[in-house]
N, C-alpha and C positions, 0 to 999 in steps of 0.2 A: 382954286377949283381944278386947275390943270394937273396939279400934283396928285390930287385924290382920284383922278380919272373917273369922275362922276359920269361924264358923257359916255364913256365906254361901258360903264355899268348899266346905265339906262338903255343903251343900245342892246346890250346882252339880254336885259329883261324884256325887251320888245321882240326878241327872237327866241321863243320858247324851245324850239327844236335844237338850237345851238346850245342853249343852257342845259337841256336834258342830255345831249351828247357829251358835253364836258363833265357833267356829274357822273355819267355812266363810266367814262374813262377813268375819272378820279377814283370812283368806288372800286372798279376792277383793279386798278393799280394798288390800292390799299389792301384789298383782299389777297392779292398775290403776294404782297410784301409780308402780310401777317402769316400766310401759309408757309412761306420760305423761312421766316424767322422762327416759327414754331417747330419746323422740321429740324433746323440747325440746333435749336435749344434741346429738343428731345434727343437728338443724336448725341449731343454732348453729355447729357445726363446718363444715357445708356452706356456710353463709353466709360464714364467715371464709375458707374456701378459695376461694370465688367472688371475694371482695374481693382476695385475694392474686393470683388469676388475672388480674384486671383491671389490677393494677399492672404486669404483664408483666415480672416479675423473671426474669432469665436462669436462675438455679439452679432455681427452682420450675418454670419453663416446660420446662427440659430434663428434669426429673424426671417431669413429667406426660407429656411426649412419649415418654420411655422406657417408661412404663407402657402407653401406647397401642400402641406397637410390640410389646411383649411380648404383649398381649392379641390383637392382630391376627395375630401369628405363631402363637399357640396356636389361634386359630380356623381358620387356613388349614391347619394340620397335621391337624386332625380329619377323619377319613374316615367318612362316614355310610353 
């Protein structure tokens, strides 16, 4: 029973404010970690796309040009 720390768990359940505080801190830490990880991942993807754009590959260049044309067409069709 000492290994499982059941007494500490029961004590934590008897103090709901402490439990809520620990869960708040844990959730905040997970949220910040996800945000930082997503930012690093997105920056890496954008960097790789920039490197591919500098290589001037015909397939990727045509794909990007198509995306630009589609966006421009969508912007011209909007009436404000």
